[in-house]
BAPABA-442152 format. One record per residue (C-alpha): residue number from 1; x, y, z. Coordinates in Angstrom, 1 decimal. Layout:
<recs>
    k      xx      yy      zz
  NUM       X       Y       Z
...
</recs>
This chain:
<recs>
    k      xx      yy      zz
    1   242.9    -9.9    81.2
    2   241.5   -10.3    84.7
    3   244.3   -11.4    87.0
    4   242.0   -13.2    89.4
    5   240.4   -15.1    86.6
    6   243.8   -15.8    85.1
    7   245.3   -17.1    88.3
    8   242.4   -19.4    89.1
    9   242.2   -20.7    85.5
   10   245.9   -21.4    85.2
   11   245.9   -23.1    88.6
   12   243.1   -25.4    87.5
   13   244.7   -26.1    84.2
   14   248.1   -26.9    85.8
   15   246.3   -29.4    88.1
   16   244.1   -30.8    85.4
   17   245.9   -30.8    82.0
   18   243.8   -33.7    80.5
   19   240.5   -32.2    81.7
   20   241.5   -28.9    80.1
   21   241.7   -30.7    76.8
   22   238.3   -32.3    77.4
   23   236.8   -28.9    78.1
   24   238.2   -27.5    74.8
   25   236.8   -30.6    73.0
   26   233.4   -30.0    74.5
   27   233.3   -26.4    73.5
   28   234.2   -27.1    69.9
   29   231.8   -30.1    69.9
   30   228.8   -28.1    71.1
   31   229.6   -25.2    68.7
   32   229.4   -27.7    65.8
   33   226.2   -29.5    66.9
   34   223.0   -28.8    65.0
   35   220.8   -26.3    66.9
   36   223.1   -26.1    70.0
   37   225.8   -24.4    67.9
   38   223.8   -21.2    67.6
   39   223.9   -20.5    71.4
   40   227.5   -21.7    72.3
   41   229.9   -18.7    72.5
   42   232.8   -20.6    71.0
   43   234.7   -17.6    69.6
   44   235.4   -15.9    73.0
   45   236.1   -19.2    74.7
   46   238.6   -20.3    72.1
   47   240.2   -16.9    72.2
   48   240.7   -17.3    75.9
   49   242.2   -20.8    75.3
   50   244.5   -19.4    72.7
   51   245.6   -16.7    75.2
   52   246.4   -19.4    77.7
   53   248.4   -21.3    75.1
   54   250.4   -18.2    74.3
   55   251.1   -17.6    78.0
   56   252.5   -21.1    78.2
   57   249.8   -22.7    80.4
   58   248.4   -25.1    77.8
   59   250.3   -27.1    75.2
   60   249.6   -25.6    71.8
   61   249.4   -28.7    69.6
   62   247.3   -30.5    72.3
   63   244.8   -27.6    72.4
   64   244.7   -27.4    68.6
   65   244.0   -31.2    68.3
   66   241.3   -31.1    71.0
   67   239.5   -28.2    69.3
   68   239.7   -29.8    65.8
   69   238.6   -33.2    67.2
   70   235.6   -31.6    69.0
   71   234.5   -29.7    65.9
   72   234.9   -32.8    63.7
   73   232.8   -34.9    66.1
   74   230.1   -32.3    66.3
   75   230.0   -32.0    62.5
   76   229.8   -35.7    62.2
   77   226.9   -36.0    64.6
   78   225.1   -33.3    62.8
   79   225.7   -35.1    59.5
   80   224.3   -38.3    61.0
   81   221.2   -36.5    62.3
   82   220.5   -35.1    58.8
   83   221.2   -38.5    57.2
   84   219.0   -40.3    59.8
   85   215.9   -38.1    59.6
   86   216.3   -36.8    56.0
   87   213.5   -34.4    54.9
   88   211.5   -35.3    58.0
   89   213.9   -33.1    60.0
   90   212.0   -30.1    58.8
   91   208.9   -31.4    60.7
   92   210.8   -31.5    63.9
   93   211.0   -28.7    66.5
   94   212.6   -26.1    66.3
   95   212.8   -26.2    62.5
   96   209.0   -26.1    62.3
   97   209.2   -22.7    64.1
   98   212.4   -21.5    62.4
   99   212.5   -23.0    59.0
  100   215.0   -20.4    57.8
  101   217.8   -22.1    59.6
  102   217.7   -25.0    57.2
  103   216.6   -23.0    54.2
  104   219.6   -20.7    54.0
  105   222.0   -23.6    54.8
  106   220.4   -25.7    52.0
  107   220.7   -22.7    49.6
  108   224.4   -22.4    50.5
  109   224.9   -26.2    50.0
  110   223.1   -26.3    46.6
  111   225.1   -23.3    45.3
  112   228.6   -24.5    46.5
  113   228.3   -28.3    46.9
  114   231.3   -29.7    48.8
  115   232.8   -26.2    49.2
  116   229.9   -25.3    51.5
  117   231.4   -27.6    54.2
  118   234.5   -25.4    54.3
  119   232.6   -22.2    54.0
  120   230.1   -23.0    56.7
  121   232.9   -23.7    59.2
  122   233.7   -20.0    59.3
  123   230.2   -18.6    59.1
  124   228.4   -18.9    62.5
  125   224.9   -18.5    61.2
  126   225.0   -21.7    59.1
  127   227.9   -23.6    60.7
  128   225.7   -26.0    62.8
  129   223.3   -26.7    60.0
  130   225.2   -27.3    56.7
  131   226.5   -30.7    57.9
  132   222.9   -31.7    58.7
  133   221.9   -30.6    55.2
  134   224.8   -32.6    53.7
  135   223.4   -35.7    55.5
  136   219.8   -34.9    54.4
  137   220.9   -34.7    50.8
  138   222.9   -37.9    51.0
  139   226.3   -36.4    50.3
  140   228.8   -39.3    50.0
  141   230.4   -40.0    53.4
  142   234.0   -40.2    52.2
  143   233.8   -36.9    50.4
  144   232.2   -35.3    53.5
  145   234.7   -36.7    56.0
  146   237.8   -35.5    54.1
  147   236.4   -32.0    53.6
  148   235.1   -31.7    57.1
  149   238.4   -32.9    58.7
  150   240.4   -30.3    56.8
  151   237.8   -27.5    57.6
  152   237.9   -28.4    61.3
  153   241.7   -28.3    61.6
  154   241.8   -24.9    59.7
  155   238.9   -23.5    61.9
  156   240.6   -24.6    65.1
  157   243.9   -23.0    64.0
  158   242.3   -19.7    62.9
  159   240.1   -19.3    66.0
  160   242.9   -20.1    68.4
  161   245.5   -17.9    66.6
  162   244.3   -14.4    67.8
  163   244.4   -15.4    71.5
  164   247.6   -17.3    70.9
  165   249.3   -14.3    69.5
  166   247.9   -12.0    72.2
  167   249.1   -14.4    74.9
  168   252.6   -14.6    73.5
  169   252.9   -10.9    73.1
  170   250.7    -9.9    76.2
  171   253.4    -8.3    78.3
  172   254.6    -6.2    75.3
  173   251.1    -4.9    74.2
  174   249.0    -5.0    77.4
  175   250.0    -1.4    78.4
  176   248.1    -0.1    75.4
  177   246.0    -3.0    74.2
  178   243.9    -3.4    77.3
  179   242.5     0.1    77.1
  180   242.4     0.1    73.4
  181   240.5    -3.1    73.2
  182   238.1    -2.0    75.9
  183   237.5     1.4    74.1
  184   237.0    -0.2    70.7
  185   235.0    -3.1    72.1
  186   232.7    -0.8    74.0
  187   232.1     1.3    70.9
  188   231.4    -1.9    68.9
  189   228.9    -3.0    71.6
  190   227.2     0.4    71.4
  191   227.0     0.2    67.6
  192   225.6    -3.3    67.7
  193   222.9    -2.3    70.2
  194   221.8     0.6    68.1
  195   221.9    -1.5    65.0
  196   219.7    -4.1    66.6
  197   217.4    -1.5    68.1
  198   216.9     0.2    64.7
  199   216.5    -3.1    62.8
  200   214.0    -4.8    65.1
  201   212.1    -1.6    65.7
  202   211.7    -1.1    62.0
  203   210.7    -4.8    61.5
  204   208.2    -4.6    64.3
  205   206.5    -1.5    62.8
  206   206.6    -3.0    59.3
  207   204.9    -6.1    60.7
  208   202.3    -4.2    62.7
  209   201.7    -1.2    60.4
  210   198.3    -2.3    59.3
  211   197.2    -2.9    62.9
  212   198.5     0.5    63.9
  213   196.6     2.1    61.1
  214   193.4     0.3    62.0
  215   193.7     1.4    65.6
  216   194.4     5.0    64.5
  217   191.3     4.9    62.3
  218   189.1     3.7    65.2
  219   190.5     6.5    67.4
  220   189.7     9.2    64.8
  221   186.1     7.9    64.7
  222   185.7     7.8    68.4
  223   187.3    11.3    68.8
  224   185.8    13.3    65.9
  225   187.0    16.7    67.0
  226   190.7    15.7    67.2
  227   190.4    13.0    64.7
  228   189.7    15.3    61.8
  229   193.2    16.7    62.2
  230   194.8    13.3    62.1
  231   192.5    12.0    59.4
  232   194.7    13.4    56.7
  233   197.6    11.4    57.9
  234   195.8     8.1    58.2
  235   193.6     8.0    55.2
  236   193.5     4.2    54.3
  237   193.1     5.1    50.7
  238   196.6     6.6    50.6
  239   199.6     4.3    50.2
  240   201.7     6.4    52.5
  241   199.2     6.1    55.4
  242   200.9     3.1    57.0
  243   204.4     4.7    57.0
  244   202.9     8.0    58.3
  245   201.2     6.1    61.2
  246   204.6     4.5    62.0
  247   206.3     7.9    62.0
  248   203.6     9.4    64.2
  249   203.9     6.6    66.7
  250   207.7     7.0    66.8
  251   207.3    10.8    67.2
  252   205.0    10.4    70.2
  253   207.3     7.9    71.9
  254   210.5     9.9    71.3
  255   208.9    13.2    72.4
  256   207.8    11.6    75.6
  257   211.2    10.2    76.3
  258   212.9    13.5    75.5
  259   210.7    15.5    77.8
  260   211.2    13.0    80.5
  261   215.0    13.2    80.2
  262   214.8    17.0    80.1
  263   212.6    17.1    83.3
  264   215.1    14.8    85.1
  265   218.0    17.0    84.2
  266   216.3    20.2    85.2
  267   215.0    18.6    88.4
  268   218.5    17.5    89.4
  269   220.0    20.8    88.4
  270   222.8    19.2    86.3
  271   224.1    15.9    85.0
  272   222.8    12.7    86.4
  273   224.8    10.3    88.5
  274   225.1     8.0    85.5
  275   226.7    10.8    83.6
  276   229.4    11.1    86.1
  277   230.0     7.3    86.2
  278   230.3     7.1    82.4
  279   232.6    10.1    82.3
  280   234.9     8.5    84.8
  281   234.8     5.2    82.9
  282   235.7     6.8    79.6
  283   238.6     8.7    81.3
  284   240.1     5.4    82.5
  285   240.0     4.1    78.9
  286   242.1     7.0    77.5
  287   245.2     5.9    75.6
  288   247.4     7.4    72.9
  289   246.3     5.1    70.1
  290   242.6     5.4    70.8
  291   242.8     9.2    71.4
  292   243.6    10.2    67.9
  293   241.2     7.7    66.4
  294   238.4     8.9    68.6
  295   239.2    12.5    67.8
  296   239.0    11.8    64.1
  297   235.6    10.0    64.6
  298   234.3    12.8    66.7
  299   235.1    15.3    63.9
  300   232.7    13.5    61.6
  301   230.0    15.6    63.2
  302   231.7    18.9    62.2
  303   230.2    21.2    59.7
  304   233.0    20.6    57.2
  305   231.9    17.0    56.8
  306   228.1    17.2    57.3
  307   227.8    20.5    55.5
  308   229.6    19.1    52.4
  309   227.3    16.1    52.1
  310   224.2    18.2    52.8
  311   225.1    20.8    50.2
  312   225.8    18.2    47.5
  313   222.5    16.5    48.2
  314   220.7    19.8    48.0
  315   222.4    20.7    44.8
  316   221.2    17.4    43.2
  317   217.6    17.9    44.4
  318   217.6    21.4    43.0
  319   219.1    20.2    39.7
  320   216.4    17.5    39.4
  321   213.7    20.1    40.3
  322   212.6    18.2    43.3
  323   211.4    21.5    44.9
  324   209.4    19.9    47.8
  325   212.2    17.6    48.8
  326   214.8    20.4    48.6
  327   212.6    22.7    50.7
  328   212.2    20.0    53.4
  329   216.0    19.3    53.2
  330   216.8    23.0    53.8
  331   214.3    23.0    56.7
  332   215.8    19.9    58.2
  333   219.4    21.3    58.2
  334   218.8    25.1    58.8
  335   216.0    25.0    61.3
  336   217.6    22.0    63.0
  337   220.8    23.9    63.5
  338   218.9    27.0    64.7
  339   216.6    25.1    67.1
  340   219.5    23.2    68.5
  341   221.5    26.4    69.1
  342   218.5    28.1    70.8
  343   217.9    25.1    73.0
  344   221.6    24.9    74.0
  345   221.5    28.6    74.9
  346   218.3    28.3    76.8
  347   219.3    25.3    78.9
  348   222.3    26.0    81.0
  349   223.9    22.7    82.1
  350   227.3    22.3    83.8
  351   229.9    21.0    81.3
  352   232.2    18.0    82.0
  353   235.5    19.1    83.6
  354   237.3    18.1    80.4
  355   235.1    20.1    78.1
  356   235.8    23.8    77.1
  357   233.2    26.4    76.4
  358   230.9    25.6    73.5
  359   230.0    22.1    74.5
  360   226.6    21.9    76.2
  361   223.1    20.3    76.2
  362   222.2    19.1    73.7
  363   225.3    18.1    71.6
  364   225.1    20.1    68.4
  365   227.3    17.7    66.5
  366   225.3    14.6    67.5
  367   222.0    16.4    66.9
  368   222.9    17.5    63.4
  369   224.4    14.1    62.6
  370   221.0    12.6    63.6
  371   219.1    15.2    61.6
  372   221.2    15.0    58.4
  373   221.5    11.2    58.2
  374   218.0    10.7    59.6
  375   216.1    12.9    57.2
  376   218.2    11.7    54.3
  377   217.0     8.2    55.2
  378   213.4     9.5    55.2
  379   214.0    10.9    51.7
  380   215.4     7.8    50.1
  381   214.0     4.8    52.1
  382   210.6     5.1    50.5
  383   212.2     4.5    47.1
  384   213.9     1.2    48.1
  385   212.2    -2.1    47.7
  386   210.8    -4.2    50.6
  387   213.1    -5.0    53.5
  388   216.0    -2.9    52.0
  389   214.3     0.2    53.3
  390   215.8    -0.2    56.7
  391   219.4     0.3    55.4
  392   219.4     4.1    55.4
  393   218.1     4.1    58.9
  394   220.8     1.6    60.0
  395   223.5     3.8    58.5
  396   222.1     6.8    60.3
  397   222.1     4.9    63.6
  398   225.7     3.7    63.1
  399   227.2     7.1    62.2
  400   225.4     8.9    65.0
  401   226.5     6.3    67.5
  402   230.1     6.5    66.4
  403   230.2    10.3    66.6
  404   228.4    10.3    70.0
  405   230.6     7.6    71.5
  406   233.8     9.3    70.3
  407   232.7    12.6    71.9
  408   231.8    10.7    75.1
  409   235.2     9.1    75.1
  410   237.0    12.5    74.8
  411   234.9    14.0    77.6
  412   233.2    16.6    75.3
  413   229.7    15.9    76.6
  414   227.8    14.1    79.3
  415   226.0    11.0    78.2
  416   222.7    12.9    78.7
  417   223.9    15.6    76.3
  418   224.3    12.9    73.6
  419   221.1    11.1    74.3
  420   219.2    14.4    74.5
  421   220.7    15.6    71.2
  422   219.8    12.3    69.5
  423   216.2    12.3    70.7
  424   215.7    16.0    69.8
  425   217.2    15.3    66.3
  426   214.9    12.3    65.9
  427   211.9    14.3    66.9
  428   212.7    17.0    64.3
  429   213.3    14.4    61.6
  430   210.0    12.7    62.4
  431   208.1    16.0    62.2
  432   209.6    16.8    58.9
  433   209.2    13.2    57.7
  434   205.5    13.4    58.4
  435   205.2    16.7    56.6
  436   207.2    15.5    53.6
  437   205.4    12.1    53.3
  438   202.0    13.9    53.6
  439   202.6    16.1    50.6
  440   204.9    14.1    48.3
  441   203.8    10.9    46.6
  442   206.0    11.2    43.5
  443   208.9     8.8    43.3
  444   212.4     9.5    42.0
  445   215.5     7.6    41.2
  446   217.4     7.7    44.4
  447   220.6     5.8    43.6
  448   222.5     8.8    42.2
  449   221.4    10.9    45.2
  450   222.5     8.2    47.7
  451   225.9     7.8    45.9
  452   226.5    11.5    46.0
  453   225.5    12.0    49.6
  454   227.3     9.0    51.1
  455   230.3     9.3    48.8
  456   230.8    13.0    49.6
  457   230.4    12.3    53.3
  458   233.2     9.7    53.1
  459   235.4    11.9    51.0
  460   235.0    14.9    53.3
  461   235.6    12.7    56.4
  462   238.8    11.3    55.0
  463   240.0    14.8    54.2
  464   238.9    16.5    57.4
  465   239.4    13.9    60.2
  466   243.2    13.7    60.0
  467   243.5    17.5    60.0
  468   241.0    18.0    62.8
  469   242.2    15.3    65.2
  470   245.1    17.3    66.7
  471   243.0    20.4    67.3
  472   240.2    18.2    68.8
  473   242.6    16.5    71.2
  474   244.1    19.8    72.3
  475   240.6    20.9    73.5
  476   240.2    17.9    75.8
  477   243.5    17.7    77.6
  478   243.4    16.8    81.3
  479   242.7    19.3    83.9
  480   245.8    20.5    85.9
  481   246.2    18.8    89.3
  482   244.2    20.3    92.2
  483   246.6    19.1    94.9
  484   249.5    21.5    95.4
  485   252.7    20.9    97.6
  486   255.7    23.1    98.3
  487   258.8    22.3    96.3
  488   260.9    22.0    99.4
  489   258.4    19.6   101.0
  490   258.4    17.4    97.9
  491   262.2    17.3    97.9
  492   262.4    16.4   101.5
  493   259.5    14.1   102.4
  494   256.4    14.5   100.2
  495   257.9    12.6    97.3
  496   257.0     9.5    99.3
  497   253.3    10.3    99.1
  498   253.3    10.1    95.3
  499   252.3     6.8    93.7
  500   254.9     4.0    93.9
  501   253.4     2.0    90.9
  502   251.1     2.5    88.0
  503   247.5     2.0    89.1
  504   246.7    -0.8    86.6
  505   244.3    -3.7    87.2
  506   246.8    -6.3    86.0
  507   249.6    -6.8    88.5
  508   252.1    -7.3    85.7
  509   251.4    -3.8    84.4
  510   252.0    -2.0    87.7
  511   255.4    -1.0    86.8
  512   257.4     0.7    89.7
  513   257.6     4.5    89.3
  514   261.3     4.8    90.2
  515   262.0     8.4    88.9
  516   260.6    11.8    90.0
  517   261.7    14.9    88.1
  518   261.1    18.5    88.9
  519   261.8    21.1    86.3
  520   261.8    21.2    82.5
  521   262.4    18.0    80.5
  522   264.7    19.6    77.9
  523   267.9    19.6    80.1
  524   267.2    16.0    81.1
  525   266.6    14.9    77.5
  526   269.9    16.6    76.4
  527   271.8    14.8    79.2
  528   270.5    11.4    78.3
  529   271.1    12.0    74.5
  530   274.7    12.8    75.3
  531   275.0     9.4    76.9
  532   273.6     7.4    74.0
  533   269.8     7.6    74.6
  534   267.4     8.6    71.8
  535   263.9    10.1    71.9
  536   261.1     8.1    70.4
  537   258.1    10.1    69.2
  538   254.7     9.0    70.3
  539   253.8     5.8    68.3
  540   250.8     6.3    66.1
  541   248.7     3.8    64.1
  542   251.1     3.9    61.1
  543   254.1     3.3    63.3
  544   252.3     0.5    65.0
  545   251.4    -1.2    61.7
  546   255.1    -1.3    60.8
  547   255.7    -3.7    63.7
  548   254.5    -6.4    61.2
  549   257.4    -5.5    58.8
  550   260.2    -8.0    59.3
  551   262.6    -6.0    57.1
  552   262.7    -3.1    59.6
  553   265.7    -3.5    62.0
  554   264.8    -4.3    65.6
  555   266.3    -1.1    66.8
  556   264.0     1.0    64.6
  557   260.8    -0.8    65.7
  558   258.7     1.4    67.9
  559   258.0     0.8    71.6
  560   254.3     0.9    72.2
  561   253.0     3.7    74.4
  562   251.6     3.5    77.9
  563   249.5     5.8    80.0
  564   249.5     6.9    83.6
  565   246.1     8.2    84.9
  566   245.0     8.5    81.2
  567   248.0    10.7    80.4
  568   250.1     9.8    77.5
  569   253.9     9.8    78.0
  570   255.4    13.3    77.9
  571   258.8    11.7    77.1
  572   259.9     8.2    76.0
  573   263.6     7.6    75.6
  574   265.5     4.4    74.6
  575   269.1     3.1    74.7
  576   270.8    -0.1    73.7
  577   270.9    -2.7    76.5
  578   273.7    -4.8    77.8
  579   272.7    -7.8    75.7
  580   271.7    -8.4    72.1
  581   267.9    -8.0    71.6
  582   267.6    -5.8    74.6
  583   267.2    -2.1    75.3
  584   266.5     0.3    78.1
  585   263.5     2.6    78.3
  586   262.6     5.7    80.3
  587   259.0     6.8    80.3
  588   257.9    10.1    82.0
  589   254.3    11.3    82.7
  590   252.9    14.4    84.4
  591   252.6    13.9    88.1
  592   249.2    13.9    89.8
  593   250.2    16.9    92.0
  594   251.6    20.3    91.3
  595   254.4    22.2    92.9
  596   253.5    25.5    94.5
  597   256.1    27.6    92.6
  598   254.9    26.4    89.2
  599   257.8    24.0    88.6
  600   256.6    21.1    86.4
  601   256.7    17.7    88.2
  602   257.0    14.4    86.4
  603   256.8    10.7    87.4
  604   258.7     8.0    85.5
  605   259.6     4.4    85.2
  606   262.8     2.8    83.9
  607   262.5    -0.6    82.1
  608   264.5    -3.3    80.5
  609   262.9    -4.3    77.2
  610   263.5    -7.6    75.4
  611   262.6    -8.2    71.8
  612   259.7   -10.7    71.3
  613   258.4   -12.2    68.0
  614   255.1   -13.8    68.7
  615   254.6   -16.6    66.1
  616   257.0   -14.7    63.8
  617   254.2   -12.3    63.0
  618   255.5    -9.1    64.5
  619   258.4    -7.5    66.4
  620   257.5    -6.4    69.9
  621   259.5    -5.0    72.8
  622   258.4    -6.7    76.0
  623   259.2    -5.2    79.4
  624   261.0    -7.5    81.8
  625   260.7    -7.6    85.6
  626   262.3    -4.6    87.2
  627   266.0    -5.4    87.5
  628   267.5    -2.0    88.2
  629   269.7    -2.0    85.0
  630   267.9     0.7    83.2
  631   267.5     2.7    86.4
  632   271.3     2.6    86.9
  633   271.9     3.8    83.3
  634   269.6     6.7    83.8
  635   271.2     7.6    87.1
  636   274.7     7.6    85.6
  637   273.6     9.9    82.8
  638   272.0    12.4    85.1
  639   275.0    12.8    87.5
  640   275.4    16.5    86.8
  641   272.0    17.3    88.2
  642   271.0    17.6    91.8
  643   269.7    14.1    92.7
  644   268.7    12.0    95.7
  645   267.9     8.3    95.8
  646   265.9     6.6    98.5
  647   263.6     3.5    98.6
  648   259.9     4.3    98.3
  649   258.2     3.3   101.6
  650   255.3     1.5    99.7
  651   257.3    -0.6    97.2
  652   260.8    -0.7    98.5
  653   262.1     0.2    95.0
  654   264.8     3.0    95.0
  655   263.3     6.2    93.6
  656   265.6     8.8    92.0
  657   264.6    12.4    92.6
  658   266.0    14.9    90.1
  659   266.0    18.7    89.9
  660   266.7    19.7    86.3
  661   266.7    23.4    87.2
  662   269.7    23.0    89.5
  663   273.2    21.5    89.2
  664   275.6    19.9    91.6
</recs>
């Protein structure tokens, strides 16, 4: 959440509570209105309203009532429009241009009857149109009103609930949820963009294939010397000519883009400025929960996963005696791997600071993912009917994007490495696709092959990813600090130059860093455990899911992790608090500077946590404002070490300095 936006929004809502309800009504009304509903972003707006409800700035029942009333009013007006115009509505703009809007809604209504009113409330593509269809087909008003009213109340509650839950639990989850949401949301946006690019590119070529073929034929006739070489590909008497023309056009475009990118990289002598900006952005999104997930996704491009699926597909082709398909499949995989390795060895590019040796331009994993999934799409797409032929290409785009984004998140490659690898893989796929389509016209039953390939890929991924995640993460740990200070200087005065708070965008997450520790953590951990503290391992996805289990005692529910400069906690310790439903926490991270004698240096924060149960759906430990209680408990437990406490000049909060390698 943006603090500036939140402050201005809450101030306006506090001053205009009735107007806030009117705004909620208007959003829900426009979302339900025929035609207008397809452009109104109701979901993010209602999510934000729910968050404000959870934070206590809007009355919950009032917001729910306004949203439900707005949706019901919009549905009712849409019903009246359909009832008033009847079938003549189809002759009105924009339905004359987009008749499918009403066609699919009418199909849903005729299949499900009154149930379609409830179904459409939760399906954005048909939500604004089904009430109009109900009016057009003269659905009885009483039956429509009762169903619509129930659907609108349920819709308002469901769409407000996620933001409501987040608002109630915000302080407890924001330390990890902000970065996790941004990381997953950015990946989802990347996947959606690639999905749209593949889908609409394929549709455009499918719609213009005959025109492209005609232009290519005219070109061959006007350039007889060169045209005779292309004539075999664009013979109008061959059924494959249209698809070959599409593949050739794509090959020319992608080759031009790839060589342009390569020229830019060679001219700049290294990664582009955009590469550095994206690398820094991904580094700021690092958090413990996303790290392991992204490491697992990045491993989908490993040979253990791609190789298993490719080998099983090859075995099936050989068993079915599809010699030409098998030969092209071998060429795609083997020569693709060889060419990529040669290109990576020939082009020396500086690696990202977080990437070890073996990660260069282009990305082998992304290139081979593009080749394996891309050429498999070429193999089976021609056997699919009509518009379903795009699905293998969409799957190839999604898998490649996920692998590429995960590796960009981990810092394994520059963005140009990933784009270059994808373009090179596409170019090789198109070359082989043209060769294969030019020589093979015989069809085969592709469903068993598709099931074997995709099924083996999923099975290998489920087996390999959990085992490879830890090794993958170990390769991309943060670089050691470059700033070095003398240990004596840190102890005397330079401790005050270290950060006083976490550098978070949200003010409420800028916890004071009130502990600095020099030396190994094991003696400190033993001293705290002797005083009733316990160590919590880093919470993973499985432990996070158990937060929804009401049967687990509060004391055993995990505290969500937090980061400092993209570092996960090196140590998280907990102890029972002074009151019921309360406990103390100590978090320690690596410091951004190093001590000259090699002694490890750590920064930490002490917190008082209070149990929180948002809507009774989960048990979360929410950090309270810094009150010094946890700090005092830590200080008392570390009395045997050499310690000094002084207020930090930037925050005024007392900072405890500890030397675990020395005793009093």
